[in-house]
C-alpha atoms as one frame of an Amber mdcrd trajectory, in Angstrom:
protein
  93.120 159.266 100.545  93.154 157.998  96.985  96.579 156.419  97.492  95.308
 154.525 100.543  92.267 153.313  98.603  94.424 152.246  95.694  96.752 150.383
  98.019  93.830 148.527  99.579  92.388 147.609  96.175  95.771 146.326  94.999
  96.188 144.246  98.145  92.685 142.847  97.713  93.434 141.880  94.088  96.640
 140.084  95.154  94.780 138.124  97.848  91.989 137.224  95.408  94.497 136.075
  92.788  96.301 133.856  95.298  92.979 132.412  96.449  91.957 131.555  92.874
  95.324 129.941  92.228  94.950 127.782  95.331  91.510 126.659  94.204  92.796
 125.864  90.733  95.656 123.694  91.990  93.757 121.967  94.763  90.478 121.249
  93.008  90.015 117.627  91.987  89.638 116.846  88.326  87.650 114.032  86.793
  88.288 112.582  83.374  85.136 110.879  82.191  85.523 108.404  79.367  83.262
 109.011  76.420  84.254 106.001  74.342  81.838 103.252  73.421  83.295 100.827
  75.944  82.119 102.904  78.893  78.678 101.335  78.812  79.852  97.743  78.528
  78.655  95.178  81.005  80.785  94.685  84.095  81.078  91.013  83.232  84.216
  91.723  81.223  85.731  92.915  84.481  85.013  89.631  86.210  86.711  87.730
  83.432  89.930  89.409  84.567  89.736  88.088  88.122  93.157  86.439  87.808
  94.809  89.878  87.733  92.675  92.117  89.927  92.793  89.773  92.918  96.630
  89.546  92.999  96.789  93.332  92.672  94.581  93.627  95.707  96.714  91.094
  97.554  99.816  93.190  96.868  98.169  96.217  98.448  96.932  94.343 101.489
 100.215  92.523 101.889 102.147  95.713 102.656 103.038  95.812 106.337 102.942
  99.056 108.293 104.007  98.999 111.921 102.333 101.094 114.619 105.005 103.737
 115.224 103.162 105.289 118.174 104.294 102.433 120.437 107.658 102.202 122.185
 108.759  98.578 122.435 110.078  97.370 125.758 112.233  94.723 124.131 113.398
  93.628 120.680 113.014  89.920 119.962 114.930  88.042 117.303 118.255  86.627
 116.209 121.198  88.089 118.125 119.015  89.705 120.804 118.732  88.805 124.484
 115.418  87.118 123.699 115.338  85.185 120.466 112.097  83.424 121.366 108.727
  85.208 121.588 107.424  83.100 124.458 110.577  83.691 126.514 110.159  87.465
 126.240 106.512  87.240 127.277 107.344  84.954 130.207 109.955  87.498 131.339
 107.129  89.965 131.884 107.443  92.212 128.849 104.139  93.538 127.497 105.312
  95.375 124.356 107.501  93.330 121.997 109.024  94.379 118.708 109.844  91.394
 116.504 112.667  91.612 114.003 111.658  90.997 110.413 112.571  87.328 110.278
 110.971  83.904 110.476 110.063  82.548 113.912 109.424  78.787 113.873 107.213
  77.664 116.748 106.526  74.144 117.991 103.777  75.013 120.484 101.241  77.825
 120.871 102.392  81.267 121.959 100.496  81.879 125.215 100.898  85.359 126.733
 100.776  85.169 130.550  99.570  88.761 131.003  96.767  90.852 129.580  96.973
  94.036 127.547 100.059  92.995 125.598 101.393  94.318 122.299 103.383  92.395
 119.701 104.398  94.551 116.744 106.648  94.194 113.727 107.037  95.250 110.136
 106.692  91.769 108.681 107.950  89.121 111.090 106.678  85.668 110.049 105.517
  83.365 112.840 105.140  79.835 111.478 103.793  76.643 113.022 106.234  73.802
 112.293 104.446  71.115 114.330 100.747  70.295 114.865  99.135  72.560 117.479
  95.822  74.088 118.499  96.797  77.660 117.590  99.789  79.837 116.768  98.500
  82.399 119.282  96.497  80.991 122.188  94.814  83.988 123.828  91.912  82.098
 125.390  92.648  83.632 128.803  93.522  87.121 127.608  91.069  90.011 127.479
  93.194  92.629 125.686  95.523  91.542 122.892  97.147  93.787 120.280  98.883
  92.323 117.213 100.305  94.598 114.536 102.408  93.989 111.407 102.751  90.196
 111.731 102.524  87.301 109.286 100.914  84.504 111.310 101.113  81.271 109.314
  99.302  78.143 110.489 101.218  76.296 107.768  98.568  73.576 107.556  99.601
  72.417 111.041  97.806  74.772 113.446  94.047  74.518 113.853  93.832  78.298
 114.304  96.197  81.179 113.677  94.605  83.085 116.566  92.316  81.327 119.034
  90.479  83.922 121.128  87.407  81.914 122.162  86.106  83.123 125.533  83.103
  82.853 127.827  80.639  85.768 127.790  81.503  87.030 131.264  85.164  87.642
 130.442  84.500  90.337 127.814  87.614  90.046 125.628  88.464  93.078 123.489
  91.208  92.560 120.903  92.845  94.524 118.089  94.540  92.811 115.158  95.769
  95.141 112.447  98.101  95.168 109.449  98.511  91.396 109.750  98.464  88.406
 107.430  96.750  85.337 108.892  97.093  82.270 106.701  96.970  78.540 106.506
  95.189  77.302 109.649  93.277  74.070 109.213  90.067  75.152 110.972  89.767
  78.953 111.377  92.377  81.616 110.807  90.779  83.640 113.615  88.274  82.281
 116.145  86.541  85.185 117.884  83.795  83.211 119.606  82.908  85.023 122.813
  84.778  88.196 121.877  83.297  91.644 122.279  84.095  94.986 120.630  87.014
  93.470 118.721  88.635  95.122 115.696  90.339  93.589 112.662  91.854  96.300
 110.483  93.759  96.009 107.204  94.300  92.261 107.532  94.832  89.685 104.796
  93.065  86.488 105.866  93.801  83.610 103.518  93.165  79.879 103.434  96.463
  78.986 101.748  99.917  78.220 103.104 101.859  80.060 100.409 100.961  82.757
  97.930 101.326  80.821  94.689  99.232  77.770  95.603  95.500  77.558  94.780
  94.894  75.008  97.544  92.240  76.100 100.068  93.268  74.569 103.395  91.416
  76.679 105.980  87.709  76.036 106.587  86.782  79.520 107.869  88.504  82.884
 107.659  86.874  84.411 110.742  84.678  82.257 112.961  82.346  83.828 115.518
  80.170  81.494 117.555  79.883  77.761 118.076  78.087  75.356 115.797  76.252
  73.787 118.745  73.827  75.331 121.220  74.151  77.647 124.143  77.259  79.781
 123.576  76.341  83.457 123.897  78.423  86.366 122.712  77.863  90.111 122.779
  79.085  93.457 121.549  80.485  94.140 118.097  83.016  92.510 115.829  84.371
  95.115 113.395  86.221  94.176 110.206  87.572  97.149 108.283  89.605  97.091
 105.054  90.231  93.339 105.260  90.790  90.874 102.447  89.542  87.277 102.481
  90.263  84.469 100.047  90.783  80.732  99.513  88.646  79.466 102.396  87.042
  76.056 102.088  83.607  76.716 103.608  83.167  80.449 104.271  85.128  83.656
 104.678  83.047  84.581 107.732  80.845  82.454 109.990  78.755  84.459 112.474
  76.322  82.963 114.974  74.870  84.159 118.268  76.662  87.525 118.106  75.051
  90.904 118.696  76.595  92.688 115.711  79.107  92.072 112.940  80.196  95.061
 110.866  82.240  94.974 107.661  83.503  98.082 105.874  85.553  98.254 102.650
  86.321  94.537 102.727  87.000  92.148  99.858  85.588  88.626 100.212  86.863
  86.514  97.350  86.757  82.795  98.172  85.503  80.828  95.190  83.810  77.589
  94.248  86.595  76.938  91.743  89.052  76.785  94.653  86.849  74.776  97.024
  83.823  72.659  96.175  82.918  72.769  99.892  82.272  76.525  99.788  78.832
  77.292 101.260  78.839  81.108 101.079  81.123  84.057 101.668  79.207  84.939
 104.832  77.139  82.473 106.850  74.900  84.081 109.477  72.827  82.254 112.083
  70.725  83.300 115.027  71.680  81.877 118.390  69.969  79.021 120.171  68.952
  78.105 123.722  68.982  80.430 126.736  69.869  84.118 126.213  70.418  83.539
 122.519  71.220  86.508 120.304  69.928  87.257 116.815  72.821  88.861 114.923
  72.812  92.195 113.163  74.978  92.017 110.032  76.117  95.237 108.348  78.183
  95.558 105.157  79.353  98.939 103.850  81.107  99.297 100.474  82.280  95.681
 100.370  83.221  93.660  97.300  81.920  90.094  97.541  82.683  87.954  94.491
  82.487  84.252  93.718  83.809  84.224  90.167  82.947  82.195  87.110  81.031
  79.013  87.858  80.119  80.150  91.343  76.916  78.457  92.455  76.636  79.474
  96.121  75.252  82.722  97.593  77.356  85.622  98.784  75.326  85.768 102.014
  73.565  82.721 103.469  71.207  82.923 106.451  70.457  79.496 107.865  69.135
  77.440 110.818  67.691  80.379 112.765  66.694  83.895 111.743  68.839  86.955
 112.373  67.722  90.386 113.511  68.890  92.736 110.751  70.830  92.622 107.501
  71.966  96.016 106.201  73.916  96.468 102.966  75.094  99.922 101.888  76.932
 100.198  98.581  79.349  97.584  97.371  79.314  94.880  94.727  77.990  91.308
  94.965  78.566  88.694  92.294  77.905  84.994  92.047  77.411  83.121  88.808
  74.438  80.798  89.243  72.885  81.517  92.633  71.031  84.261  94.476  73.360
  86.826  96.008  71.466  86.703  99.308  69.644  83.475 100.115  67.760  81.747
 102.896  65.272  78.912 103.189  64.001  80.295 106.492  60.659  82.089 106.605
  61.350  84.637 107.893  65.137  84.731 107.830  65.356  88.265 109.238  63.292
  90.844 111.025  64.544  93.601 108.708  66.580  93.652 105.494  67.766  97.054
 104.240  69.631  97.355 100.928  70.893 100.725  99.688  72.799 101.527  96.468
  74.419  98.121  96.012  75.045  96.222  92.787  74.046  92.548  92.675  74.911
  90.541  89.579  74.804  87.025  88.218  75.708  85.308  84.993  73.511  86.585
  82.096  72.258  83.026  81.597  71.068  82.821  85.217  67.369  83.618  85.290
  66.705  83.410  89.027  66.309  86.126  91.630  69.202  88.070  93.112  67.581
  88.202  96.545  65.689  85.213  97.952  65.372  86.115 101.623  61.943  86.002
 103.286  61.743  88.817 105.826  59.283  90.641 108.010  60.363  93.961 106.483
  62.482  94.679 103.400  63.596  98.048 102.041  65.589  98.303  98.801  66.523
 101.754  97.503  68.829 102.717  94.640  70.130  99.193  93.991  70.896  97.549
  90.668  69.886  93.938  90.156  70.783  91.717  87.230  68.736  89.812  86.487
  65.480  89.210  88.364  65.751  91.400  91.431  63.927  90.436  94.598  61.652
  87.501  95.289  58.835  89.175  97.230  56.769  86.016  97.716  57.435  85.654
 101.436  58.300  89.233 102.348  55.633  90.496 104.732  56.190  94.224 104.126
  58.379  95.718 101.418  59.284  99.051  99.872  61.377  98.969  96.691  62.617
 101.933  94.660  65.681 100.868  92.738  67.832 102.301  89.980  65.542 101.839
  86.981  62.224 102.146  88.811  59.899 105.018  87.914  57.674 104.560  90.937
  57.880 103.027  94.380  56.828  99.406  94.615  55.323  98.589  97.990  52.638
  96.575  99.713  52.338  99.105 102.531  48.797 100.252 103.254  47.743 103.586
 104.669  46.420 102.743 108.110  44.523 106.042 108.276  42.219 105.121 105.414
């Protein structure tokens, strides 16, 4: 009896020892700095923008092909089809492009829906003036993966997906570089439930030039009246830079969601820059008031930046929600609108909004019907509450809730 008990105790000790070893080797460790530099202002970080942006570009520039797909045909030099359009016209719906340069003289126009074009770095370059490198105006389901689509200062759009509301286009563009269109790198006007994932969207033609050629990174909606869109546009882990007017323009769309994105166009690269994100409510019949959501995004204008990170103009939107992330512009509010109100609801949670130390204006100038700000850090003046109908503010350094709410039961 005692031998059995001893055996069980020994086995239990062995199991417990192995368990503790597993915990020890798998547990994460954190090395907190205790030096005097730990409390320094983040402005020293922004002075190093010339290095941290290229490092980010290197990460986003790594292509990774979707290996779950089986290509129907390989396209490239020495293959049966050396031309992308020829392979599409032959009826193939899943193309693998060799890693090479494809010069095109007219837009690639897929004749069938639900097509896939994948690669691990094929470069598709416009070499003559054209409306778009990819013309998918009449396609509802397009899938692009692992491509470098270069407008080369000759194509108006890298991808033109503008559609009417009734056609409900749903596209996926992932692991792609979209550069150098003259108007918009991607036009998603009329698109619904479309995903951009891990894309590098840039207003230049080549990597080492500071010239901003492209007006808009992603354009959603028309500048005029009466074009209605619906659904969601989702941008996840995307990088934007070097656009002349805005990284994202969103009008008359139900919802635009950004997660873990870097928006880094700068006034120093384009004096036409209006904001990183421009949001507008729709106009005329069946107009939509957009919902704009940003989660853990880095939005940065750099030294000398004098335009807002988010601009709401012309007509109010429904909701603006910001969760986490970092917003920096030198001499301007981070979120700004002249409209009163500019939004039904603004909700800000645990974000950091900064300006130049010499800037003495507000971080948030956005009249709203309701505004909630919790756990945020503002440098330097916080929120202009003048035209906010109802607000509740409890931010990082606050010791009590600031609100103009009244107890209706009293």
